[in-house]
RODO-228740 format. One record per residue (C-alpha): residue in one letter; y, z, x; residue number from 1. Coordinates in nm, 2 decimals. Each point is the difference from the previous one (the first is absolute). Last residue first. Example, Ala and Ser with C-alpha at 12.3 -4.5 7.8 and 13.67 -1.06 7.14 Angstrom:
BEGIN
{atom S,{-0.11,0.71,1.37},2}
{atom A,{-0.34,0.07,-0.14},1}
This chain:
BEGIN
{atom K,{-3.73,0.97,-0.35},86}
{atom I,{0.37,0.00,-0.04},85}
{atom Q,{0.18,0.08,0.33},84}
{atom P,{0.30,0.25,0.02},83}
{atom P,{0.31,-0.14,0.13},82}
{atom P,{-0.01,0.04,0.41},81}
{atom E,{0.19,0.29,0.16},80}
{atom E,{0.27,0.02,0.22},79}
{atom K,{0.26,-0.21,-0.25},78}
{atom L,{0.25,-0.21,0.20},77}
{atom P,{0.35,0.12,-0.07},76}
{atom P,{0.23,-0.24,-0.22},75}
{atom P,{0.20,-0.23,0.25},74}
{atom N,{0.36,0.08,0.06},73}
{atom D,{0.17,-0.31,0.11},72}
{atom P,{-0.17,-0.25,-0.22},71}
{atom S,{0.12,0.20,-0.30},70}
{atom P,{-0.28,0.22,-0.18},69}
{atom A,{0.09,0.03,-0.40},68}
{atom D,{0.10,0.36,-0.09},67}
{atom G,{0.35,-0.14,-0.12},66}
{atom Q,{0.04,-0.37,0.04},65}
{atom C,{0.38,0.01,0.01},64}
{atom N,{0.09,-0.09,0.36},63}
{atom V,{0.35,-0.07,0.00},62}
{atom V,{0.21,-0.26,0.22},61}
{atom I,{-0.18,-0.32,0.02},60}
{atom N,{-0.18,-0.05,-0.36},59}
{atom N,{0.20,0.20,-0.25},58}
{atom V,{0.31,-0.03,0.17},57}
{atom Y,{-0.01,-0.37,0.06},56}
{atom S,{-0.11,-0.02,-0.36},55}
{atom L,{0.32,0.21,-0.13},54}
{atom P,{0.25,-0.21,0.22},53}
{atom V,{-0.15,-0.33,-0.14},52}
{atom Q,{-0.01,0.14,-0.39},51}
{atom V,{0.33,0.12,-0.03},50}
{atom L,{0.23,-0.30,0.11},49}
{atom L,{-0.29,-0.24,-0.16},48}
{atom W,{0.01,0.18,-0.33},47}
{atom A,{0.38,-0.05,0.01},46}
{atom G,{-0.05,-0.34,0.08},45}
{atom I,{-0.24,-0.09,-0.27},44}
{atom L,{0.24,0.18,-0.27},43}
{atom I,{0.31,-0.18,0.13},42}
{atom W,{-0.21,-0.33,0.01},41}
{atom A,{-0.08,0.06,-0.40},40}
{atom L,{0.37,0.09,-0.07},39}
{atom K,{0.13,-0.32,0.12},38}
{atom Q,{-0.32,-0.20,-0.13},37}
{atom K,{0.05,0.11,-0.37},36}
{atom G,{-0.17,-0.34,-0.15},35}
{atom R,{-0.26,0.21,-0.19},34}
{atom G,{-0.27,-0.04,0.25},33}
{atom Y,{0.23,0.14,0.29},32}
{atom F,{0.04,0.27,-0.26},31}
{atom Y,{-0.36,0.09,-0.01},30}
{atom A,{-0.06,-0.07,0.37},29}
{atom G,{0.28,0.26,0.08},28}
{atom V,{-0.16,0.22,-0.21},27}
{atom I,{-0.35,-0.02,0.17},26}
{atom P,{0.23,0.01,0.33},25}
{atom F,{0.13,0.33,-0.07},24}
{atom L,{-0.29,0.15,-0.18},23}
{atom L,{-0.22,0.02,0.31},22}
{atom L,{0.27,0.29,0.10},21}
{atom T,{-0.16,0.21,-0.23},20}
{atom F,{-0.34,-0.05,0.14},19}
{atom P,{0.11,0.12,0.38},18}
{atom W,{0.21,0.29,-0.18},17}
{atom P,{-0.30,0.13,-0.26},16}
{atom G,{-0.08,0.28,0.30},15}
{atom A,{-0.23,0.01,0.31},14}
{atom V,{0.21,-0.21,0.20},13}
{atom I,{0.37,0.19,-0.10},12}
{atom K,{-0.09,0.34,-0.06},11}
{atom E,{-0.35,0.11,0.16},10}
{atom C,{0.06,-0.24,0.34},9}
{atom Y,{0.37,0.03,0.02},8}
{atom W,{-0.02,0.40,-0.03},7}
{atom D,{-0.29,0.04,0.24},6}
{atom E,{0.19,-0.23,0.24},5}
{atom M,{0.29,0.22,-0.03},4}
{atom N,{-0.19,0.30,0.06},3}
{atom S,{-0.14,-0.14,0.33},2}
{atom M,{-0.35,-0.14,0.01},1}
């Protein structure tokens, strides 16, 4: 992984930002229920404008799995079998 991917995975994906972004549609739903539809749709639209590209980058562009093996690079096979319990 490159330095930029490491930074993105550590600061953006593993940080509080994905959960903080969920406040936008929740607050939008609150305002929609209070009759302030224009403000509600602005908040929900702003959330969509940020969430769709963020999801694209998370799912397609960057691999933030850490030490998990990827399908392109499977873990090495162990040469000796695990110990048997008698």
